One Martini backbone bead per residue (centre of mass of N, CA, C, O) as a GRO file, in nm:
protein
  246
    1MET     BB    1  -4.163   8.656  -1.056
    2THR     BB    2  -3.981   8.485  -1.245
    3HIS     BB    3  -3.828   8.733  -1.353
    4PHE     BB    4  -3.677   8.811  -1.089
    5LEU     BB    5  -3.538   8.552  -1.036
    6GLY     BB    6  -3.385   8.535  -1.299
    7GLY     BB    7  -3.223   8.807  -1.267
    8GLY     BB    8  -3.059   8.708  -1.027
    9ARG     BB    9  -2.930   8.475  -1.158
   10ILE     BB   10  -2.780   8.638  -1.384
   11ASP     BB   11  -2.610   8.807  -1.183
   12ASP     BB   12  -2.465   8.570  -1.066
   13ASP     BB   13  -2.337   8.471  -1.328
   14HIS     BB   14  -2.177   8.715  -1.390
   15LYS     BB   15  -2.008   8.721  -1.127
   16LEU     BB   16  -1.880   8.447  -1.186
   17ALA     BB   17  -1.750   8.515  -1.450
   18ARG     BB   18  -1.572   8.745  -1.353
   19GLN     BB   19  -1.415   8.560  -1.148
   20GLY     BB   20  -1.309   8.362  -1.363
   21ASN     BB   21  -1.154   8.570  -1.532
   22ARG     BB   22  -0.965   8.660  -1.311
   23ALA     BB   23  -0.837   8.387  -1.247
   24ALA     BB   24  -0.723   8.329  -1.533
   25ARG     BB   25  -0.538   8.580  -1.545
   26ALA     BB   26  -0.374   8.502  -1.284
   27ALA     BB   27  -0.273   8.228  -1.389
   28THR     BB   28  -0.112   8.327  -1.623
   29LEU     BB   29   0.083   8.503  -1.465
   30VAL     BB   30   0.195   8.285  -1.284
   31THR     BB   31   0.317   8.106  -1.499
   32ARG     BB   32   0.516   8.320  -1.605
   33LEU     BB   33   0.661   8.371  -1.342
   34GLN     BB   34   0.759   8.081  -1.293
   35ALA     BB   35   0.937   8.076  -1.547
   36MET     BB   36   1.125   8.304  -1.457
   37GLN     BB   37   1.232   8.186  -1.185
   38ARG     BB   38   1.371   7.937  -1.303
   39GLN     BB   39   1.615   8.074  -1.459
   40ILE     BB   40   1.733   8.165  -1.137
   41ASN     BB   41   1.652   7.976  -0.896
   42ALA     BB   42   1.392   8.068  -0.776
   43LYS     BB   43   1.117   8.030  -0.542
   44HIS     BB   44   0.990   8.331  -0.584
   45PHE     BB   45   0.730   8.572  -0.618
   46ALA     BB   46   0.664   8.939  -0.667
   47VAL     BB   47   0.419   9.197  -0.695
   48LEU     BB   48   0.469   9.560  -0.692
   49ARG     BB   49   0.264   9.839  -0.615
   50LEU     BB   50   0.227  10.171  -0.674
   51SER     BB   51   0.077  10.405  -0.446
   52GLY     BB   52  -0.019  10.715  -0.429
   53LYS     BB   53   0.096  11.030  -0.279
   54GLY     BB   54   0.378  11.137  -0.190
   55THR     BB   55   0.396  11.051   0.148
   56ALA     BB   56   0.161  10.817   0.070
   57ARG     BB   57   0.341  10.630  -0.053
   58LYS     BB   58   0.312  10.275  -0.161
   59LEU     BB   59   0.366   9.933  -0.140
   60THR     BB   60   0.199   9.652  -0.305
   61CYS     BB   61   0.095   9.331  -0.293
   62VAL     BB   62  -0.064   9.158  -0.586
   63LEU     BB   63   0.146   8.913  -0.640
   64ASP     BB   64   0.208   8.563  -0.554
   65ASN     BB   65   0.400   8.243  -0.419
   66TRP     BB   66   0.401   8.222  -0.079
   67GLY     BB   67   0.138   8.148   0.034
   68LEU     BB   68   0.095   8.137   0.373
   69THR     BB   69   0.341   8.364   0.389
   70ALA     BB   70   0.255   8.630   0.230
   71GLU     BB   71   0.192   8.847   0.436
   72ALA     BB   72   0.470   8.833   0.594
   73ASN     BB   73   0.662   8.879   0.353
   74ALA     BB   74   0.553   9.139   0.248
   75HIS     BB   75   0.580   9.305   0.506
   76ASP     BB   76   0.892   9.260   0.540
   77LEU     BB   77   0.978   9.384   0.266
   78ILE     BB   78   0.839   9.668   0.302
   79THR     BB   79   0.975   9.743   0.569
   80ALA     BB   80   1.280   9.700   0.487
   81TYR     BB   81   1.263   9.839   0.159
   82GLY     BB   82   1.047  10.032   0.062
   83GLU     BB   83   1.173  10.321   0.066
   84GLU     BB   84   1.408  10.246  -0.119
   85LEU     BB   85   1.258  10.149  -0.360
   86ILE     BB   86   1.100  10.417  -0.415
   87ALA     BB   87   1.351  10.590  -0.459
   88HIS     BB   88   1.467  10.426  -0.697
   89LEU     BB   89   1.231  10.460  -0.889
   90ASP     BB   90   1.269  10.760  -0.926
   91GLN     BB   91   1.591  10.731  -1.050
   92SER     BB   92   1.572  10.409  -1.154
   93LEU     BB   93   1.605  10.098  -1.370
   94LEU     BB   94   1.783   9.936  -1.200
   95PRO     BB   95   1.848   9.662  -1.056
   96VAL     BB   96   1.774   9.494  -0.746
   97LEU     BB   97   1.983   9.390  -0.470
   98TRP     BB   98   1.989   9.113  -0.219
   99ASN     BB   99   2.096   8.974   0.073
  100GLY     BB  100   2.072   8.747   0.298
  101ALA     BB  101   2.117   8.654   0.632
  102GLY     BB  102   2.256   8.411   0.542
  103GLU     BB  103   2.559   8.284   0.465
  104HIS     BB  104   2.447   8.163   0.158
  105GLN     BB  105   2.290   8.436   0.085
  106ALA     BB  106   2.259   8.531  -0.266
  107ALA     BB  107   2.298   8.796  -0.519
  108GLU     BB  108   2.391   8.760  -0.876
  109VAL     BB  109   2.524   8.940  -1.192
  110SER     BB  110   2.807   8.953  -1.244
  111GLU     BB  111   2.886   9.164  -1.503
  112LEU     BB  112   2.628   9.368  -1.395
  113ALA     BB  113   2.702   9.485  -1.111
  114PRO     BB  114   2.766   9.798  -1.198
  115PHE     BB  115   2.429   9.789  -1.296
  116ALA     BB  116   2.345   9.765  -0.994
  117TYR     BB  117   2.152   9.772  -0.704
  118ARG     BB  118   2.241   9.757  -0.366
  119LEU     BB  119   2.146   9.628  -0.069
  120LYS     BB  120   2.323   9.630   0.221
  121VAL     BB  121   2.130   9.512   0.422
  122ARG     BB  122   2.064   9.219   0.611
  123LYS     BB  123   1.700   9.148   0.659
  124LEU     BB  124   1.637   8.876   0.507
  125ALA     BB  125   1.555   8.516   0.459
  126TYR     BB  126   1.638   8.632   0.159
  127SER     BB  127   1.696   8.666  -0.153
  128GLY     BB  128   1.723   8.928  -0.433
  129ILE     BB  129   1.538   9.044  -0.723
  130ALA     BB  130   1.454   9.376  -0.869
  131PHE     BB  131   1.229   9.499  -1.113
  132PRO     BB  132   1.185   9.793  -1.250
  133VAL     BB  133   0.870   9.984  -1.321
  134ARG     BB  134   0.763  10.229  -1.569
  135LEU     BB  135   0.404  10.346  -1.687
  136GLY     BB  136   0.326  10.580  -1.497
  137ALA     BB  137   0.090  10.661  -1.258
  138GLN     BB  138  -0.012  10.329  -1.234
  139GLY     BB  139   0.263  10.139  -1.353
  140ASN     BB  140   0.427  10.106  -1.079
  141GLY     BB  141   0.720   9.887  -0.987
  142TYR     BB  142   0.767   9.534  -0.897
  143VAL     BB  143   0.960   9.252  -1.000
  144ILE     BB  144   1.017   8.963  -0.782
  145PHE     BB  145   1.293   8.751  -0.683
  146ALA     BB  146   1.333   8.460  -0.458
  147GLY     BB  147   1.608   8.320  -0.265
  148SER     BB  148   1.902   8.195  -0.163
  149TYR     BB  149   2.037   8.156  -0.470
  150ILE     BB  150   2.125   8.415  -0.708
  151ASP     BB  151   2.221   8.365  -1.070
  152ALA     BB  152   2.266   8.606  -1.327
  153SER     BB  153   2.280   8.677  -1.636
  154THR     BB  154   2.271   8.911  -1.869
  155GLU     BB  155   2.054   8.776  -2.041
  156GLN     BB  156   1.855   8.735  -1.817
  157VAL     BB  157   1.815   9.023  -1.709
  158VAL     BB  158   1.708   9.139  -1.968
  159ASP     BB  159   1.475   8.950  -2.011
  160LEU     BB  160   1.329   8.986  -1.730
  161HIS     BB  161   1.282   9.282  -1.748
  162GLY     BB  162   1.101   9.273  -2.005
  163ARG     BB  163   0.889   9.078  -1.875
  164SER     BB  164   0.814   9.260  -1.643
  165CYS     BB  165   0.689   9.483  -1.810
  166MET     BB  166   0.456   9.304  -1.927
  167ILE     BB  167   0.326   9.231  -1.668
  168MET     BB  168   0.258   9.532  -1.586
  169THR     BB  169   0.095   9.587  -1.842
  170ASP     BB  170  -0.126   9.370  -1.794
  171LEU     BB  171  -0.226   9.481  -1.528
  172LEU     BB  172  -0.303   9.768  -1.627
  173ALA     BB  173  -0.493   9.672  -1.860
  174ALA     BB  174  -0.694   9.536  -1.664
  175ASP     BB  175  -0.778   9.783  -1.515
  176GLU     BB  176  -0.870   9.955  -1.758
  177LYS     BB  177  -1.089   9.745  -1.858
  178ARG     BB  178  -1.261   9.776  -1.582
  179MET     BB  179  -1.229  10.107  -1.634
  180ALA     BB  180  -1.450  10.242  -1.782
  181PRO     BB  181  -1.588  10.542  -1.834
  182ALA     BB  182  -1.871  10.442  -1.726
  183GLU     BB  183  -1.703  10.327  -1.446
  184THR     BB  184  -1.649  10.564  -1.295
  185LEU     BB  185  -1.615  10.741  -1.013
  186SER     BB  186  -1.766  10.915  -0.797
  187ASP     BB  187  -1.739  11.139  -0.554
  188ARG     BB  188  -1.908  10.991  -0.340
  189GLU     BB  189  -1.770  10.719  -0.370
  190ILE     BB  190  -1.482  10.813  -0.299
  191ALA     BB  191  -1.546  10.928  -0.021
  192CYS     BB  192  -1.640  10.667   0.102
  193LEU     BB  193  -1.384  10.501   0.047
  194GLN     BB  194  -1.190  10.676   0.209
  195MET     BB  195  -1.334  10.643   0.487
  196ALA     BB  196  -1.322  10.331   0.484
  197GLY     BB  197  -1.008  10.325   0.455
  198ASP     BB  198  -0.981  10.486   0.746
  199GLY     BB  199  -1.205  10.308   0.938
  200HIS     BB  200  -1.499  10.375   0.865
  201ILE     BB  201  -1.820  10.336   0.916
  202SER     BB  202  -2.122  10.383   0.788
  203GLU     BB  203  -2.235  10.557   1.014
  204GLU     BB  204  -1.998  10.766   1.009
  205ILE     BB  205  -2.024  10.848   0.713
  206ALA     BB  206  -2.312  10.953   0.732
  207GLU     BB  207  -2.255  11.181   0.934
  208ARG     BB  208  -2.034  11.337   0.776
  209MET     BB  209  -2.225  11.350   0.493
  210GLY     BB  210  -2.546  11.357   0.538
  211LEU     BB  211  -2.638  11.058   0.535
  212SER     BB  212  -2.755  10.761   0.491
  213VAL     BB  213  -2.671  10.440   0.534
  214HIS     BB  214  -2.800  10.336   0.269
  215THR     BB  215  -2.649  10.535   0.074
  216VAL     BB  216  -2.366  10.456   0.153
  217ASN     BB  217  -2.395  10.150   0.076
  218ALA     BB  218  -2.466  10.223  -0.219
  219TYR     BB  219  -2.193  10.352  -0.290
  220LEU     BB  220  -2.011  10.114  -0.214
  221GLY     BB  221  -2.151   9.905  -0.402
  222ALA     BB  222  -2.091  10.060  -0.670
  223ALA     BB  223  -1.788  10.068  -0.642
  224THR     BB  224  -1.735   9.760  -0.625
  225THR     BB  225  -1.854   9.706  -0.907
  226LYS     BB  226  -1.669   9.906  -1.074
  227LEU     BB  227  -1.399   9.750  -0.947
  228ASP     BB  228  -1.435   9.440  -0.961
  229SER     BB  229  -1.530   9.340  -0.678
  230VAL     BB  230  -1.615   9.129  -0.393
  231ASN     BB  231  -1.535   9.363  -0.184
  232ARG     BB  232  -1.464   9.634   0.010
  233ILE     BB  233  -1.160   9.570   0.058
  234GLN     BB  234  -1.086   9.534  -0.243
  235ALA     BB  235  -1.183   9.816  -0.339
  236ILE     BB  236  -0.992   9.981  -0.174
  237ALA     BB  237  -0.723   9.863  -0.288
  238LYS     BB  238  -0.789   9.945  -0.580
  239ALA     BB  239  -0.829  10.244  -0.543
  240ILE     BB  240  -0.543  10.295  -0.454
  241ARG     BB  241  -0.396  10.176  -0.704
  242LEU     BB  242  -0.572  10.391  -0.898
  243GLY     BB  243  -0.578  10.680  -0.734
  244TYR     BB  244  -0.851  10.765  -0.574
  245ILE     BB  245  -0.701  10.693  -0.315
  246SER     BB  246  -0.489  10.696   0.005
   0.00000   0.00000   0.00000
């Protein structure tokens, strides 16, 4: 009896350790991004990752320092410029600029202006500069800095773009480290995650797949563990980002 209780405690300790490691990695990235934003007097940063395939592709905010307004700001940004940002990422690695809706909200890159892509319509309550990054099938997206007035020199733009590539590289490496070959998802786990991501509850998934609810929950639990996630919702988001489901 004592042995089983001890094993449960060890599992809990391992889970806490994994969560602590994730928090430490995120804190390191946040510190680096905050240092980058200060270079150009930006107030906030956001990291957008591209996921999905074909017409189902979308940008998802995976890291930011917007605080309590994070969900709303990310939604507004992706709604306003998501399609244009995805199209630009397919064609170019030039930085993207946009001016805010306010009278004095602008983003400038001085002598590099001819070599930047500017979003024409003022749709957001802040200005921004977005650095596109392409690292292959899973490592594509943007590192974005936002504020009222952003003015970056040529040296700053080149430096921040290079450091943005490193941020995305480290995020991709962290994903790949968590997804060792022995931890790849099975076809059944992927199918269950896909249906869960489409809004189906365990009972509906079980009926569609001809399985018991217990088995479906076991598949979803195994996938959540393999994806190093704390719950089913996070597992679905990570599976989308890694290209397992759309």
